[in-house]
C-alpha positions in Angstrom: -121.0 43.7 39.1 -120.1 45.8 36.1 -116.7 47.4 36.1 -116.6 51.2 36.3 -115.8 51.4 32.6 -118.8 49.2 31.6 -121.0 51.1 34.0 -120.2 54.4 32.3 -120.7 52.9 28.9 -124.0 51.3 29.8 -125.6 54.1 31.9 -124.0 57.5 31.0 -122.8 57.1 27.4 -125.1 54.6 25.8 -127.3 57.3 24.3 -124.4 59.1 22.7 -122.9 55.9 21.4 -126.2 54.7 19.8 -126.8 58.2 18.4 -123.4 58.2 16.7 -123.6 54.7 15.5 -127.0 55.3 13.8 -125.0 57.3 11.3 -122.2 56.2 9.0 -119.6 57.7 11.3 -119.0 55.2 14.2 -116.8 56.2 17.1 -115.5 52.7 17.3 -113.8 53.3 14.0 -112.2 56.6 15.1 -110.4 55.7 18.3 -107.5 58.2 19.0 -104.2 57.2 17.6 -102.1 58.4 20.5 -101.1 56.0 23.2 -103.2 56.7 26.4 -100.3 55.6 28.6 -99.6 52.6 30.8 -102.6 51.0 32.3 -105.0 53.3 30.5 -107.3 53.1 27.6 -109.5 55.5 25.7 -113.2 55.7 26.7 -115.7 57.3 24.3 -117.2 60.2 26.2 -119.5 62.2 23.9 -119.9 63.6 20.4 -121.1 66.8 18.8 -121.8 67.6 15.2 -122.1 70.4 12.7 -123.9 70.3 9.3 -122.1 72.3 6.6 -122.8 72.9 2.9 -120.0 72.6 0.5 -119.9 73.6 -3.2 -118.2 70.8 -5.2 -118.7 72.2 -8.8 -119.0 75.7 -10.0 -119.3 76.8 -13.6 -120.2 80.2 -15.2 -119.7 80.6 -18.9 -121.1 82.4 -21.9 -122.7 80.0 -24.3 -123.3 80.8 -28.0 -125.7 79.7 -30.7 -124.8 79.3 -34.4 -124.3 82.4 -36.6 -127.2 83.3 -38.8 -126.7 85.4 -41.9 -128.7 88.6 -42.7 -128.0 89.0 -46.5 -127.2 92.4 -48.0 -130.2 94.3 -49.3 -128.5 95.5 -52.5 -125.1 95.0 -54.2 -124.2 97.4 -57.0 -123.2 100.9 -57.9 -125.9 103.6 -57.8 -124.9 106.9 -59.4 -126.5 110.1 -58.0 -129.1 109.9 -60.8 -130.5 106.7 -59.5 -132.0 106.7 -55.9 -130.1 104.7 -53.4 -132.1 101.6 -52.5 -133.9 101.6 -49.2 -133.2 98.8 -46.8 -136.3 98.2 -44.6 -135.8 96.3 -41.4 -137.1 92.7 -41.0 -139.3 92.4 -37.9 -140.6 89.2 -36.4 -141.8 88.0 -33.0 -139.4 85.7 -31.2 -139.8 83.9 -27.9 -136.9 83.3 -25.6 -136.7 81.3 -22.4 -134.9 81.3 -19.1 -134.6 77.8 -17.6 -133.4 76.5 -14.3 -133.4 72.8 -13.3 -132.4 71.1 -10.1 -132.0 67.7 -8.5 -131.3 67.1 -4.8 -131.5 64.1 -2.5 -130.7 63.1 1.1 -130.4 59.9 3.1 -131.2 61.8 6.3 -134.5 63.5 5.7 -136.0 65.7 3.0 -135.3 68.9 5.1 -131.6 68.5 4.4 -132.1 68.1 0.7 -134.3 71.3 0.6 -131.8 73.2 2.7 -129.0 72.3 0.2 -131.3 73.3 -2.7 -131.7 76.8 -1.2 -128.0 77.1 -0.8 -127.4 76.1 -4.4 -130.0 78.6 -5.7 -128.4 81.3 -3.7 -124.9 80.4 -4.9 -126.1 80.5 -8.5 -127.7 83.9 -8.1 -131.1 83.0 -9.4 -133.7 85.8 -9.3 -136.8 84.1 -10.5 -139.8 83.0 -8.3 -140.8 79.3 -7.9 -144.3 78.1 -7.2 -144.9 76.5 -3.8 -144.9 73.1 -5.4 -141.6 73.8 -7.1 -140.1 75.1 -3.8 -140.9 71.8 -2.1 -139.8 69.6 -5.1 -136.5 67.7 -4.9 -136.2 67.7 -8.6 -137.8 69.7 -11.4 -137.4 72.7 -13.6 -138.9 76.2 -14.0 -139.1 78.0 -17.3 -139.8 81.7 -17.9 -140.7 82.9 -21.4 -140.7 86.3 -23.0 -141.8 87.3 -26.5 -140.3 90.4 -28.1 -140.1 92.0 -31.5 -136.7 91.3 -33.1 -135.7 93.8 -35.7 -132.9 92.9 -38.1 -131.6 95.8 -40.2 -130.0 94.7 -43.5 -127.5 97.0 -45.2 -126.1 97.5 -48.6 -122.9 95.8 -49.8 -122.4 93.5 -46.7 -123.8 90.3 -45.3 -124.4 90.7 -41.6 -124.2 87.9 -39.0 -125.9 87.5 -35.7 -126.3 84.8 -33.0 -127.8 84.2 -29.6 -125.6 84.3 -26.5 -126.6 83.4 -23.0 -125.1 82.8 -19.6 -124.9 79.2 -18.4 -124.5 78.6 -14.6 -124.0 75.3 -12.8 -123.5 74.5 -9.2 -123.2 71.1 -7.5 -122.8 70.6 -3.8 -123.3 68.5 -0.7 -124.3 68.8 2.9 -121.8 67.1 5.1 -122.3 66.1 8.8 -119.1 66.7 10.6 -118.6 64.7 13.8 -116.3 65.4 16.6 -115.8 62.5 19.1 -114.6 63.3 22.6 -112.5 60.6 24.4 -111.3 60.5 28.0 -108.9 58.2 29.6 -109.8 55.4 32.0 -106.9 54.3 34.1 -107.3 51.4 36.5 -111.1 52.0 36.4 -110.7 55.7 37.2 -111.8 58.2 34.6 -109.5 61.0 33.9 -111.9 63.6 32.6 -109.4 66.4 32.2 -107.2 64.5 29.8 -109.2 64.3 26.5 -108.6 63.5 22.9 -110.7 64.3 19.8 -111.3 62.4 16.6 -113.3 63.4 13.6 -115.5 62.0 10.9 -117.5 63.5 8.1 -120.3 62.0 6.0 -122.4 63.2 3.1 -126.1 63.5 4.1 -127.4 65.4 1.1 -126.2 66.1 -2.5 -127.5 67.8 -5.6 -127.0 70.2 -8.4 -128.6 73.2 -10.1 -128.3 74.4 -13.7 -129.5 77.8 -15.0 -129.5 79.0 -18.6 -130.5 82.7 -18.6 -132.5 84.7 -21.2 -130.3 85.1 -24.3 -129.3 88.3 -26.1 -128.3 88.9 -29.7 -124.7 89.4 -30.7 -123.8 91.0 -34.0 -120.5 90.4 -35.8 -118.6 93.7 -36.5 -116.9 94.7 -39.8 -113.2 94.2 -40.1 -110.4 96.3 -41.7 -110.0 97.8 -44.2 -113.7 98.5 -43.9 -113.2 99.9 -40.4 -114.5 97.6 -37.7 -112.5 95.3 -35.5 -109.5 93.1 -36.5 -109.7 89.4 -35.7 -107.8 88.5 -32.5 -107.0 85.3 -30.7 -109.1 84.7 -28.7 -111.8 86.6 -30.5 -115.1 87.7 -28.9 -116.9 86.9 -32.2 -115.0 83.7 -32.9 -113.5 85.0 -36.1 -116.9 86.0 -37.7 -117.1 89.4 -39.4 -119.4 91.1 -41.9 -118.5 90.1 -45.5 -118.6 92.4 -48.5 -120.8 91.4 -51.4 -118.1 92.1 -54.1 -114.3 92.5 -54.3 -113.6 96.2 -54.0 -116.2 97.4 -51.5 -113.5 98.3 -48.9 -110.8 99.3 -51.5 -112.5 101.3 -54.1 -110.7 101.9 -57.4 -109.3 105.3 -58.5 -111.7 107.6 -60.5 -113.1 107.6 -63.0 -113.7 103.9 -62.1 -116.5 103.4 -59.6 -116.7 100.9 -56.7 -118.6 97.7 -57.2 -121.1 98.6 -54.5 -122.3 101.9 -53.1 -124.2 105.1 -53.7 -122.7 108.2 -55.3 -123.0 111.3 -53.4 -125.1 114.1 -55.0 -122.6 116.7 -56.4 
């Protein structure tokens, strides 16, 4: 005849044991540390679990392209008798993209990978719309494009500089299955149900990441003193780039009757 302990293990608890052992977390490897007392031992009683999503990597930063120069449209002194040169804008059509990519996987069913994917998309704050196929895909990317007219206004006497800036977002995470094992004492083949202990185990059942580069904007470098503008600081929002004069005394004109190297004389 089976002992009371084996009878419980075989008839009442076998389903719980096999359920837990089907996972990486095995209750046999998580027996309570505390001494159950003389003539007693711990008996695995039951288990319950919770699936939780955890963010393991989080990055939000402003990324920047290379500076491009918009040359001055004129560099010279124009007395009032000569019309000041016009500086027409340069207009072109540009196309920018907003791109999100993702990759998730699970060893416990695709539903866990897709649930984690939704969590990562929410954490990253993405506002775009995926197709049905993309929503069900464990890996992929989605690109939105927009074409606009980009107008660049050259000016006299100064080279201007502009660059693209955009927001880069990245999240990585995992879904963890958190087990709680419940143990009771068996003392001289009598089960002491009211005296319990708990042990814990956690395993990763899904993991993945999402990366989003948003639509870019244009950033223009300011002028710098003594031409007005903004002094260079450390750190500097424009990484030390400023408009540059086309000749030496644009910002420090000589005393009359000498004239600046660049500019237009006011009509008297």
